[in-house]
C-alpha positions as CSV (number, residue, x, y, z in Angstrom):
1,M,-59.5,20.7,-64.6
2,K,-58.0,21.7,-61.3
3,P,-54.7,20.1,-60.4
4,V,-54.1,17.9,-57.3
5,S,-50.9,18.5,-55.3
6,R,-50.3,16.2,-52.5
7,V,-47.9,17.2,-49.7
8,L,-46.3,14.4,-47.7
9,V,-45.7,15.1,-44.0
10,V,-43.1,12.6,-42.7
11,S,-42.7,12.2,-38.9
12,D,-42.6,9.5,-36.3
13,D,-44.1,11.9,-33.7
14,V,-47.6,10.9,-34.4
15,T,-49.3,13.5,-32.1
16,W,-47.3,16.4,-33.5
17,Q,-47.8,15.1,-37.1
18,A,-51.6,15.0,-36.6
19,E,-51.5,18.6,-35.4
20,V,-49.6,19.7,-38.5
21,M,-51.9,17.8,-40.8
22,A,-55.0,19.4,-39.2
23,G,-53.5,22.9,-39.3
24,L,-52.4,22.7,-42.9
25,G,-55.6,21.1,-43.9
26,A,-57.6,23.9,-42.3
27,A,-55.4,26.5,-44.1
28,A,-56.1,24.8,-47.4
29,V,-59.8,25.3,-46.8
30,R,-59.5,28.8,-45.5
31,L,-57.0,30.2,-48.0
32,E,-56.8,30.4,-51.7
33,N,-55.7,27.0,-53.0
34,P,-55.2,27.1,-56.8
35,F,-52.9,24.1,-56.9
36,G,-55.2,21.8,-54.9
37,L,-52.8,21.1,-52.0
38,T,-53.9,18.2,-49.9
39,F,-51.9,16.5,-47.1
40,V,-50.9,12.9,-46.4
41,A,-48.9,11.3,-43.6
42,A,-46.0,8.9,-43.5
43,N,-44.3,7.6,-40.4
44,A,-41.1,5.9,-41.7
45,T,-38.6,6.0,-44.5
46,A,-39.9,2.8,-46.1
47,E,-43.4,4.0,-46.0
48,T,-42.3,7.4,-47.5
49,M,-40.5,5.9,-50.4
50,E,-43.3,3.4,-51.2
51,L,-45.8,6.3,-51.3
52,L,-43.5,8.4,-53.5
53,A,-43.2,5.4,-55.9
54,R,-46.9,4.8,-56.0
55,D,-48.3,8.4,-56.1
56,G,-47.3,10.7,-58.9
57,E,-49.4,13.5,-57.5
58,V,-47.0,14.1,-54.5
59,Q,-45.3,17.5,-55.2
60,V,-43.8,18.3,-51.8
61,A,-42.3,16.4,-48.9
62,L,-42.1,17.9,-45.4
63,V,-39.6,15.9,-43.3
64,D,-39.3,16.1,-39.5
65,R,-35.7,16.6,-38.4
66,Q,-36.5,14.6,-35.3
67,L,-36.9,11.3,-37.3
68,K,-35.4,8.4,-35.4
69,G,-33.3,5.6,-36.7
70,T,-29.7,6.8,-36.9
71,A,-27.1,8.2,-34.5
72,N,-26.8,12.0,-34.3
73,G,-30.3,12.5,-35.7
74,E,-29.1,12.1,-39.3
75,A,-32.2,10.1,-40.5
76,A,-33.9,13.2,-41.8
77,A,-30.9,14.2,-44.0
78,Q,-30.6,10.7,-45.3
79,L,-34.2,10.6,-46.2
80,A,-33.9,13.9,-47.9
81,N,-31.1,12.6,-50.0
82,R,-33.1,9.4,-50.9
83,I,-36.1,11.5,-52.0
84,S,-33.9,13.8,-54.1
85,D,-32.2,10.8,-55.7
86,F,-35.5,9.1,-56.4
87,R,-37.6,12.0,-57.6
88,P,-35.5,15.2,-57.9
89,E,-38.4,17.3,-59.0
90,I,-40.1,17.0,-55.6
91,S,-39.8,20.1,-53.4
92,L,-38.5,19.3,-49.9
93,Y,-38.7,21.2,-46.6
94,V,-37.4,20.1,-43.2
95,F,-38.9,20.9,-39.8
96,L,-36.3,22.1,-37.3
97,R,-36.1,22.8,-33.6
98,D,-33.2,25.3,-33.8
99,D,-30.4,26.5,-36.1
100,D,-27.9,23.9,-34.8
101,E,-30.1,21.3,-36.4
102,R,-30.2,23.3,-39.7
103,A,-26.4,23.3,-39.8
104,L,-26.3,19.5,-39.7
105,V,-28.9,19.1,-42.4
106,E,-27.2,21.5,-44.7
107,E,-23.9,19.7,-44.2
108,L,-25.5,16.4,-45.2
109,A,-28.2,17.3,-47.6
110,S,-28.1,21.0,-48.7
111,H,-28.5,20.1,-52.4
112,A,-31.8,18.3,-51.6
113,V,-33.5,20.8,-49.3
114,D,-35.5,23.7,-50.6
115,G,-36.4,25.3,-47.3
116,Y,-37.0,25.0,-43.5
117,F,-39.8,25.4,-41.1
118,Y,-39.4,25.7,-37.3
119,R,-41.5,23.3,-35.3
120,D,-42.4,25.5,-32.4
121,E,-43.8,28.3,-34.6
122,A,-46.8,26.3,-35.8
123,D,-47.5,29.0,-38.4
124,F,-49.9,26.8,-40.5
125,N,-51.2,29.7,-42.7
126,G,-47.6,30.9,-43.3
127,W,-46.4,27.5,-44.1
128,F,-49.3,26.9,-46.5
129,R,-48.6,30.2,-48.3
130,I,-44.9,29.2,-48.7
131,L,-45.9,25.8,-50.2
132,S,-48.3,27.5,-52.6
133,A,-45.6,29.9,-53.6
134,E,-43.2,27.0,-54.2
135,L,-45.7,25.3,-56.5
136,A,-46.4,28.5,-58.3
137,E,-42.7,28.9,-59.0
138,K,-42.3,25.3,-60.2
139,S,-45.3,25.4,-62.4
140,A,-44.7,28.9,-63.8
141,T,-44.5,29.3,-67.6
142,P,-43.1,32.8,-67.9
143,F,-42.9,32.9,-71.7
144,Y,-46.1,31.1,-72.4
145,D,-48.0,33.3,-69.9
146,R,-46.6,36.5,-71.5
147,L,-47.4,35.2,-75.0
148,K,-51.0,34.6,-73.9
149,Q,-51.1,38.1,-72.3
150,Y,-49.9,39.7,-75.5
151,V,-52.4,37.9,-77.7
152,R,-55.3,38.9,-75.4
153,M,-54.2,42.6,-75.8
154,A,-55.4,42.4,-79.4
155,K,-52.8,44.8,-80.7
156,D,-53.0,45.9,-84.3
157,S,-50.1,44.4,-86.3
158,W,-48.0,46.7,-88.4
159,H,-45.1,44.3,-88.5
160,T,-44.2,40.9,-89.7
161,P,-45.3,38.2,-90.3
162,G,-47.3,39.0,-93.4
163,H,-50.4,37.1,-92.5
164,S,-50.9,39.7,-89.8
165,G,-52.2,37.4,-87.1
166,G,-54.2,35.4,-89.6
167,D,-56.1,38.3,-91.1
168,S,-54.7,37.6,-94.6
169,L,-56.2,34.1,-94.4
170,K,-59.5,34.8,-92.7
171,G,-62.5,34.7,-95.1
172,S,-60.4,33.8,-98.1
173,P,-62.3,31.5,-100.6
174,W,-58.9,29.9,-101.4
175,V,-57.0,29.6,-98.1
176,G,-59.6,30.4,-95.4
177,D,-59.7,26.7,-94.6
178,F,-56.1,26.9,-93.3
179,H,-57.2,29.6,-90.8
180,E,-59.9,27.3,-89.6
181,F,-57.6,24.3,-89.5
182,V,-54.7,25.7,-87.4
183,G,-56.8,28.0,-85.3
184,E,-57.1,31.7,-84.2
185,H,-54.7,31.5,-81.2
186,L,-51.9,29.8,-83.1
187,L,-51.9,32.4,-85.8
188,R,-52.3,35.4,-83.4
189,A,-49.3,34.0,-81.4
190,D,-47.1,33.8,-84.6
191,L,-45.4,37.1,-84.0
192,S,-42.4,39.2,-84.9
193,V,-39.3,40.0,-82.9
194,S,-40.7,43.5,-83.0
195,V,-42.6,42.7,-79.8
196,P,-40.1,43.6,-77.0
197,M,-42.3,42.2,-74.1
198,L,-41.8,38.7,-75.5
199,D,-38.0,38.9,-75.1
200,S,-35.4,37.8,-77.7
201,L,-34.3,34.2,-78.2
202,L,-30.9,35.5,-79.6
203,H,-30.2,37.7,-76.6
204,P,-32.7,36.8,-73.8
205,T,-33.0,39.0,-70.7
206,G,-36.7,38.7,-69.9
207,V,-39.3,35.9,-70.0
208,I,-37.2,33.6,-72.3
209,A,-34.3,33.9,-69.9
210,E,-36.6,33.1,-67.0
211,A,-38.1,30.1,-68.8
212,Q,-34.6,28.8,-69.6
213,M,-33.5,29.1,-65.9
214,L,-36.5,27.0,-64.9
215,A,-35.6,24.4,-67.5
216,A,-32.0,24.3,-66.3
217,K,-33.2,23.6,-62.7
218,A,-35.7,21.0,-63.9
219,F,-33.2,19.0,-66.0
220,G,-30.3,19.4,-63.7
221,A,-28.1,21.7,-65.8
222,R,-26.1,24.8,-65.0
223,K,-27.4,26.5,-68.1
224,T,-30.2,25.6,-70.6
225,Y,-30.9,27.1,-74.0
226,F,-34.0,26.7,-76.1
227,A,-33.5,25.8,-79.7
228,T,-36.3,26.2,-82.4
229,N,-34.6,24.4,-85.2
230,G,-34.1,21.0,-83.6
231,T,-31.3,19.0,-82.0
232,S,-29.7,18.8,-85.5
233,T,-28.7,22.5,-85.2
234,S,-28.0,22.2,-81.5
235,N,-25.3,19.6,-82.2
236,K,-23.7,21.9,-84.8
237,V,-23.7,24.9,-82.4
238,I,-21.9,22.9,-79.7
239,F,-19.3,21.6,-82.2
240,Q,-18.5,25.1,-83.4
241,T,-18.2,26.3,-79.9
242,L,-15.8,23.6,-78.8
243,L,-13.8,22.8,-82.0
244,A,-11.5,24.9,-84.1
245,P,-10.4,23.7,-87.6
246,G,-8.1,20.8,-87.2
247,D,-9.1,19.9,-83.6
248,K,-9.6,16.2,-83.1
249,L,-12.8,14.6,-81.9
250,L,-14.0,11.1,-81.2
251,L,-17.4,10.2,-82.5
252,D,-19.7,7.2,-82.9
253,R,-20.0,6.4,-86.6
254,N,-23.7,5.8,-85.8
255,C,-24.3,9.4,-84.6
256,H,-27.1,11.4,-86.2
257,K,-26.2,12.9,-89.5
258,S,-26.2,16.4,-87.9
259,V,-23.1,15.3,-86.0
260,H,-21.3,14.5,-89.3
261,H,-22.5,17.8,-90.7
262,G,-21.1,19.5,-87.6
263,V,-17.7,17.9,-88.4
264,I,-17.7,19.5,-91.8
265,L,-18.8,22.9,-90.6
266,S,-16.4,23.1,-87.7
267,G,-13.4,21.9,-89.7
268,A,-12.6,19.3,-87.1
269,R,-10.5,16.2,-87.6
270,P,-12.7,13.2,-86.7
271,V,-11.7,9.8,-85.3
272,Y,-14.6,7.5,-86.2
273,L,-15.6,4.7,-83.8
274,D,-17.4,1.8,-85.4
275,S,-20.7,0.9,-83.8
276,S,-21.7,-2.6,-82.7
277,I,-23.9,-4.5,-85.1
278,N,-26.6,-7.0,-84.4
279,R,-26.4,-8.9,-87.7
280,Q,-29.5,-11.1,-87.0
281,Y,-31.8,-8.1,-86.9
282,G,-29.8,-5.5,-88.8
283,I,-29.7,-3.1,-85.8
284,F,-26.8,-0.9,-85.0
285,G,-26.0,-0.3,-81.4
286,P,-23.6,1.6,-79.2
287,V,-19.8,1.6,-79.6
288,P,-18.2,-1.2,-77.5
289,K,-16.7,0.2,-74.3
290,T,-13.3,-1.3,-75.1
291,T,-13.3,0.6,-78.4
292,I,-14.1,3.9,-76.6
293,F,-11.5,3.4,-73.9
294,Q,-8.9,2.5,-76.5
295,A,-9.7,5.6,-78.6
296,I,-9.4,7.8,-75.5
297,D,-6.0,6.3,-74.6
298,E,-4.8,6.6,-78.2
299,N,-6.0,10.1,-78.7
300,P,-5.3,12.1,-75.6
301,D,-5.1,15.3,-77.8
302,A,-8.8,14.9,-78.7
303,R,-10.9,17.9,-77.6
304,V,-14.3,16.2,-77.7
305,L,-16.1,12.9,-77.4
306,I,-19.7,12.6,-78.6
307,L,-22.0,9.7,-78.1
308,T,-25.7,9.0,-78.7
309,S,-27.6,7.7,-75.6
310,C,-30.1,6.3,-75.9
311,T,-30.0,5.1,-79.5
312,Y,-33.0,5.1,-81.9
313,D,-33.7,1.5,-80.7
314,G,-33.5,2.4,-77.0
315,L,-29.9,1.2,-76.1
316,R,-28.1,3.4,-73.7
317,Y,-24.6,3.5,-72.4
318,D,-23.2,3.1,-69.0
319,L,-22.0,6.6,-69.3
320,K,-20.3,7.4,-66.0
321,P,-17.0,5.4,-66.4
322,I,-16.7,6.6,-70.0
323,I,-17.1,10.2,-69.1
324,E,-14.7,9.8,-66.2
325,A,-12.1,8.3,-68.6
326,A,-12.6,11.1,-71.1
327,H,-12.3,13.8,-68.4
328,E,-9.0,12.3,-67.1
329,K,-7.6,13.2,-70.5
330,G,-9.2,16.6,-70.6
331,I,-11.7,15.6,-73.2
332,K,-15.1,17.3,-73.2
333,V,-18.1,14.9,-73.5
334,I,-21.2,15.7,-75.5
335,V,-24.2,13.3,-75.3
336,D,-26.9,13.4,-77.9
337,E,-30.0,12.6,-75.8
338,A,-32.5,13.4,-78.5
339,W,-34.5,10.2,-77.8
340,Y,-34.1,10.4,-74.0
341,G,-35.1,13.9,-72.9
342,F,-37.7,12.6,-70.4
343,A,-35.3,10.4,-68.4
344,R,-34.8,12.9,-65.5
345,F,-38.4,12.5,-64.3
346,H,-38.5,8.8,-63.4
347,P,-35.9,6.6,-61.6
348,A,-36.4,3.8,-64.1
349,F,-34.6,5.8,-66.7
350,R,-31.8,7.4,-64.7
351,P,-29.0,8.3,-64.4
352,T,-29.2,10.9,-67.2
353,A,-26.2,12.0,-69.2
354,L,-26.0,15.2,-67.1
355,E,-26.1,13.1,-63.9
356,S,-23.4,11.0,-65.3
357,G,-21.1,14.0,-65.7
358,A,-21.6,15.0,-69.4
359,D,-20.5,18.5,-70.2
360,Y,-23.1,19.1,-72.9
361,V,-26.4,17.4,-73.7
362,T,-28.8,18.0,-76.5
363,Q,-32.4,16.8,-76.3
364,S,-35.3,16.7,-78.7
365,T,-38.0,17.8,-76.4
366,H,-40.4,17.4,-79.2
367,K,-39.6,13.7,-79.7
368,V,-40.5,12.4,-76.3
369,L,-42.1,15.2,-74.3
370,S,-44.9,17.6,-75.2
371,A,-43.1,20.3,-77.2
372,F,-43.8,21.1,-80.9
373,S,-41.7,19.6,-83.7
374,Q,-38.3,21.3,-84.0
375,A,-38.4,22.4,-80.3
376,S,-35.2,21.2,-78.5
377,M,-33.0,22.1,-75.6
378,I,-29.2,22.4,-75.1
379,H,-28.1,21.7,-71.5
380,V,-24.6,22.8,-70.3
381,N,-22.7,21.6,-67.3
382,D,-19.2,22.4,-68.6
383,P,-17.3,24.2,-65.7
384,R,-15.3,26.1,-68.3
385,F,-18.2,27.0,-70.5
386,D,-17.5,30.1,-72.7
387,E,-21.0,31.6,-72.9
388,H,-20.0,34.4,-75.2
389,L,-18.5,32.1,-77.8
390,F,-21.5,29.8,-77.5
391,R,-23.9,32.7,-78.0
392,E,-22.0,33.8,-81.1
393,N,-22.3,30.3,-82.6
394,F,-25.9,29.9,-81.5
395,N,-26.9,33.2,-83.2
396,M,-25.0,32.1,-86.3
397,H,-27.4,29.2,-86.7
398,A,-30.6,30.5,-85.2
399,S,-33.3,32.3,-87.2
400,T,-33.7,36.0,-86.4
401,S,-37.4,35.3,-86.7
402,P,-37.9,32.4,-84.2
403,Q,-41.3,30.8,-84.0
404,Y,-42.8,31.9,-80.6
405,N,-45.2,29.0,-80.5
406,L,-42.2,26.6,-80.4
407,I,-40.7,28.6,-77.5
408,A,-44.0,28.4,-75.6
409,S,-44.2,24.7,-76.2
410,L,-40.8,24.2,-74.6
411,D,-41.9,26.2,-71.6
412,V,-45.1,24.1,-71.3
413,A,-43.3,20.8,-71.8
414,R,-40.9,21.6,-69.0
415,K,-43.8,22.5,-66.7
416,Q,-45.6,19.2,-67.5
417,A,-42.4,17.2,-67.0
418,V,-41.8,18.7,-63.5
419,M,-45.4,18.7,-62.3
420,E,-46.7,15.3,-63.7
421,G,-43.8,13.7,-65.5
422,Y,-43.3,11.0,-62.9
423,R,-47.0,10.0,-63.0
424,L,-47.2,10.0,-66.8
425,L,-44.0,8.1,-67.3
426,D,-45.0,5.5,-64.7
427,R,-48.2,5.0,-66.7
428,T,-46.2,4.7,-69.9
429,L,-43.9,2.1,-68.4
430,K,-46.9,0.0,-67.3
431,L,-48.5,0.4,-70.8
432,A,-45.1,-0.7,-72.4
433,Q,-45.0,-3.8,-70.3
434,E,-48.7,-4.6,-71.1
435,L,-48.1,-4.1,-74.8
436,R,-45.0,-6.4,-74.7
437,E,-47.0,-9.2,-73.2
438,K,-49.9,-8.7,-75.6
439,I,-47.7,-8.7,-78.7
440,N,-45.8,-11.7,-77.5
441,S,-49.1,-13.6,-77.0
442,T,-49.9,-13.3,-80.8
443,G,-47.4,-16.0,-81.7
444,A,-46.4,-14.3,-84.9
445,F,-44.8,-11.2,-83.4
446,R,-42.3,-10.9,-80.5
447,V,-40.8,-7.9,-78.7
448,L,-37.0,-8.1,-78.5
449,E,-35.4,-7.8,-75.1
450,L,-32.0,-6.4,-74.2
451,N,-30.2,-9.7,-74.7
452,D,-31.8,-10.1,-78.2
453,L,-30.6,-6.6,-79.2
454,L,-27.0,-6.7,-77.8
455,P,-24.2,-8.2,-79.8
456,E,-22.3,-10.8,-77.8
457,E,-19.2,-8.7,-77.3
458,M,-21.2,-6.0,-75.4
459,R,-23.0,-8.2,-72.8
460,E,-20.7,-6.9,-70.1
461,D,-20.7,-3.2,-71.1
462,G,-23.5,-2.2,-68.7
463,I,-25.8,-1.3,-71.6
464,Q,-29.5,-0.8,-70.6
465,L,-32.7,-0.8,-72.7
466,D,-35.3,2.0,-72.6
467,P,-38.5,0.0,-72.2
468,T,-40.6,2.6,-73.9
469,K,-39.0,1.7,-77.3
470,L,-40.3,-1.6,-78.5
471,T,-38.5,-3.4,-81.3
472,V,-40.8,-6.1,-82.7
473,D,-39.5,-9.1,-84.6
474,F,-42.1,-10.0,-87.3
475,S,-40.0,-12.7,-89.0
476,R,-42.5,-15.5,-88.2
477,S,-45.5,-13.5,-89.4
478,G,-45.1,-14.1,-93.1
479,F,-45.0,-10.4,-93.9
480,T,-42.2,-8.3,-95.3
481,A,-41.4,-5.0,-93.7
482,D,-43.2,-3.1,-96.5
483,E,-46.3,-5.4,-96.4
484,L,-46.6,-5.1,-92.6
485,Q,-46.3,-1.4,-92.5
486,Q,-48.8,-1.0,-95.4
487,A,-51.3,-3.4,-93.7
488,L,-51.0,-1.6,-90.3
489,F,-51.4,1.8,-92.0
490,E,-54.1,1.2,-94.6
491,R,-56.2,-1.4,-92.8
492,Y,-55.8,-0.5,-89.1
493,N,-54.7,3.2,-89.1
494,V,-51.5,2.5,-87.3
495,Q,-48.2,4.3,-88.2
496,V,-45.0,2.8,-86.8
497,E,-41.8,4.7,-86.1
498,K,-39.4,2.7,-88.3
499,S,-38.4,-0.7,-89.6
500,T,-35.6,-3.0,-90.6
501,F,-35.8,-6.1,-92.8
502,S,-37.2,-8.1,-89.8
503,T,-38.3,-5.6,-87.2
504,I,-40.6,-2.6,-86.6
505,T,-40.1,-0.1,-83.9
506,L,-43.0,1.2,-81.7
507,L,-42.4,4.4,-79.6
508,L,-44.5,4.8,-76.5
509,T,-44.6,8.3,-75.0
510,I,-46.4,10.2,-72.3
511,G,-49.1,10.6,-74.9
512,T,-49.7,6.9,-75.3
513,T,-53.2,5.8,-74.2
514,R,-54.7,2.4,-73.4
515,S,-57.2,2.9,-76.3
516,K,-54.3,3.2,-78.7
517,L,-52.7,0.2,-77.2
518,S,-55.9,-1.8,-77.6
519,R,-56.2,-0.9,-81.2
520,L,-52.6,-1.8,-82.0
521,Y,-52.9,-5.1,-80.3
522,D,-56.1,-5.9,-82.1
523,A,-54.4,-5.1,-85.4
524,M,-51.4,-7.3,-84.7
525,L,-53.6,-10.2,-83.4
526,R,-55.7,-10.0,-86.6
527,L,-52.6,-10.1,-88.8
528,A,-51.2,-13.0,-86.8
529,K,-54.4,-14.9,-87.3
530,E,-54.1,-14.7,-91.0
531,G,-51.6,-17.6,-90.6
532,R,-49.3,-16.7,-93.3
533,P,-46.4,-19.1,-93.8
534,P,-43.0,-17.8,-92.6
535,R,-41.0,-16.5,-95.5
536,A,-37.3,-15.8,-96.1
537,L,-36.7,-12.2,-95.4
538,G,-34.3,-10.1,-97.4
539,R,-31.4,-8.7,-95.5
540,M,-29.5,-5.5,-95.7
541,P,-25.9,-6.2,-96.8
542,E,-23.5,-5.6,-93.9
543,I,-22.1,-2.0,-93.9
544,P,-18.4,-1.9,-94.6
545,R,-15.9,-0.9,-91.9
546,F,-14.5,2.6,-92.0
547,T,-11.5,2.9,-94.3
548,R,-9.4,6.0,-93.6
549,L,-9.4,9.8,-94.1
550,A,-7.2,11.3,-96.7
551,C,-7.9,14.9,-95.5
552,L,-10.2,16.9,-93.3
553,P,-13.9,16.4,-94.2
554,R,-14.4,20.1,-94.5
555,D,-11.6,20.4,-97.1
556,A,-13.0,17.7,-99.3
557,F,-16.6,18.9,-99.0
558,Y,-15.8,22.5,-100.2
559,E,-13.8,21.4,-103.2
560,A,-15.6,21.3,-106.5
561,G,-14.5,17.7,-107.2
562,E,-15.8,15.7,-110.2
563,R,-18.7,13.3,-110.5
564,L,-18.0,9.7,-111.5
565,P,-20.8,7.1,-112.1
566,L,-21.3,4.5,-109.3
567,L,-21.7,1.7,-111.9
568,D,-19.8,1.2,-115.1
569,D,-21.3,0.5,-118.5
570,D,-21.8,-3.2,-117.6
571,G,-23.6,-2.4,-114.4
572,R,-20.7,-3.4,-112.2
573,P,-19.1,-1.2,-109.5
574,N,-17.0,1.5,-111.2
575,A,-13.4,0.6,-110.7
576,A,-12.4,4.2,-111.4
577,L,-13.8,5.2,-108.0
578,S,-11.5,2.8,-106.0
579,G,-8.8,4.7,-104.1
580,R,-10.5,8.1,-104.8
581,V,-11.4,10.6,-102.0
582,C,-15.2,11.2,-101.5
583,C,-16.5,14.7,-101.2
584,D,-19.9,14.0,-99.8
585,Q,-21.6,12.2,-97.0
586,I,-23.3,9.1,-98.5
587,V,-25.9,7.6,-96.2
588,P,-28.3,4.8,-96.9
589,Y,-31.5,5.3,-94.9
590,P,-32.3,3.1,-93.1
591,P,-30.1,2.4,-91.2
592,G,-28.8,6.0,-91.5
593,I,-25.1,5.3,-90.9
594,P,-22.7,7.1,-93.3
595,V,-21.0,4.6,-95.6
596,L,-18.7,7.4,-96.8
597,V,-17.9,10.8,-95.2
598,P,-16.1,13.7,-96.9
599,G,-12.4,13.0,-97.0
600,Q,-12.8,9.3,-96.8
601,V,-11.0,6.9,-99.2
602,I,-13.2,4.7,-101.2
603,D,-12.3,1.0,-101.5
604,D,-13.7,-2.0,-103.4
605,T,-15.7,-3.2,-100.5
606,I,-17.6,0.1,-100.2
607,L,-18.2,0.2,-104.0
608,A,-19.6,-3.4,-103.9
609,Y,-21.9,-2.5,-101.0
610,L,-23.3,0.7,-102.6
611,A,-23.8,-1.2,-105.9
612,R,-25.6,-4.0,-104.2
613,L,-27.9,-1.6,-102.4
614,Q,-28.8,0.1,-105.7
615,K,-29.7,-3.2,-107.3
616,T,-31.5,-5.0,-104.4
617,Q,-32.8,-2.5,-101.9
618,K,-35.2,-0.4,-103.8
619,T,-36.9,1.1,-100.8
620,I,-33.6,2.4,-99.4
621,E,-33.0,6.2,-99.7
622,M,-29.5,7.0,-100.8
623,H,-28.6,10.4,-99.4
624,G,-25.5,12.0,-100.8
625,L,-25.4,10.4,-104.3
626,A,-26.0,12.7,-107.2
627,E,-28.6,11.5,-109.7
628,D,-28.9,12.3,-113.3
629,G,-31.2,10.5,-115.7
630,G,-31.6,7.5,-113.4
631,E,-27.9,7.0,-113.0
632,F,-26.1,7.7,-109.7
633,Y,-22.8,9.5,-109.3
634,V,-20.2,9.9,-106.5
635,R,-18.5,13.3,-106.1
636,V,-14.8,12.8,-105.6
637,L,-11.7,15.0,-105.4
638,R,-9.8,15.6,-108.5
639,P,-6.2,14.5,-108.2
640,E,-4.9,18.1,-108.5
641,E,-7.4,19.2,-105.8
642,W,-6.2,16.6,-103.3
643,A,-2.5,17.4,-104.1
644,E,-3.1,21.1,-103.2
645,L,-4.9,20.6,-99.9
646,P,-2.9,22.2,-97.1
647,G,-3.7,19.7,-94.4
648,R,-3.4,16.4,-96.2
649,S,0.1,15.8,-94.8
650,L,-1.6,15.1,-91.4
651,F,-3.2,12.0,-92.9
652,N,-0.2,10.5,-94.8
């Protein structure tokens, strides 16, 4: 399928505009046109912005410097800034009369303008070639193209991996079906670092470096790095780059578990910020803004603040004032944007964390764009970024045998986001609204809105909701969470993202289709028509507040400790654990928030919570508890271990 790339010519000089349109249109017919350049006209700012909002195929805007409407001829520069703010992926050129006009445009809008043409030259063929070259650069996939080139060379493999391009699988009576299932190209592209022309992820100087530079430009970063073992590892790499043992950091207790693992690995001293809780639905949200500001004021010696935006349920912070407050104290800000990597490419989702001033951003490109699972990106805007130290930490965690198909998928996902992200996301937003209305019409299911999800104390925090993440309240349907998920899966072939005791989460992406929407709605309508009587739904017991740290998490984790049973012989919470220091991270999933972290003091409330989960919530996974013969154990520091820890005096 050949792409269509519309070029918008903006001028209120209708005669000259028609001449430009005719000349460029003739060049498109006469010259090679691989990107399908076509030309459309607009005569005013309002018309231009309306067209850009409506048409996702617009790739380039050509703006006449002679636009009327403001003093000193500033209308063109103002329009350029509006276009850049609205759709930063659009390439923008300005028509000039002379170099004096260029100076004014550069003063007012240099960041938005990609190039200039001179009106009196009327070099339509030359202009067309420049526009084609611009699209070629934007749509380039240097790594993916080189990988395809190498596979087509059909080189004999005398290096790893052992399947040798799939030859070990082909024709096998036992595993030949795997070759057929995954395909020839995928196996031929699974290569070794012994192929120099494909560059090195650990020390990129060629096509991987080029692909990363294109990604940085696309996502608005100074530097971008591809990660092939997920955002989990990306978070740990940044932690080890910014934090030395004993350094203080502020973190949302509701952060992904990789952040808590990063605390252990870096040896940092965490200050945990309790998340907001929607008790009605069992949903954990952002940290209240007052809590964050208070933590910043009380911990000016903190090196790092890390927040998750948006959350798993689609709640995102008003980041700019938070980041500004942190920067005033010299605190670096990391934002885990694992669930929000697409936001740059549609104004409905912006500003992004980078646009709000974050120093480091991690994104799971595989979660919400078209990359393969485990393919993620690290974006850097820190003006004092130590690239050498970062690279040492990156290489410490990265495999020396990275999966080239993952790298290629990142290259391709970036290209798609730049070239058609706006159009696809606009479609996704419309489908999300349509699905909301259809689900609400069933009578038994209801999509929760922002006010439903936010706790009362956060109504003025500027929190916004990502509309592509639908949290559906099923409390009136008569189903339990397990029953509803089972019915959707077994009877209607629908797999949802996650659930709580009264909600399920549906994730819409650029891959969502109207056919999928129709099938989901049909399933939920049929389930609603069963007319089950509403039933009392079990609730997760409320997670206890954080107690206190007795030592650095790293110090507790690396001690041998001793294992004590969670329950005593009578099945009650084991009183011998009260007051002891935990060595592991104990996380009930869902919701996935640590009840205990290494170094934390255990109290009776925590013991009662864990014991109740064990007895009443059989579907909950309990990460971090040791199990032996059906009995669960908690690893805690021995008294003599705690007494000998060198840093414990910091916590007394």
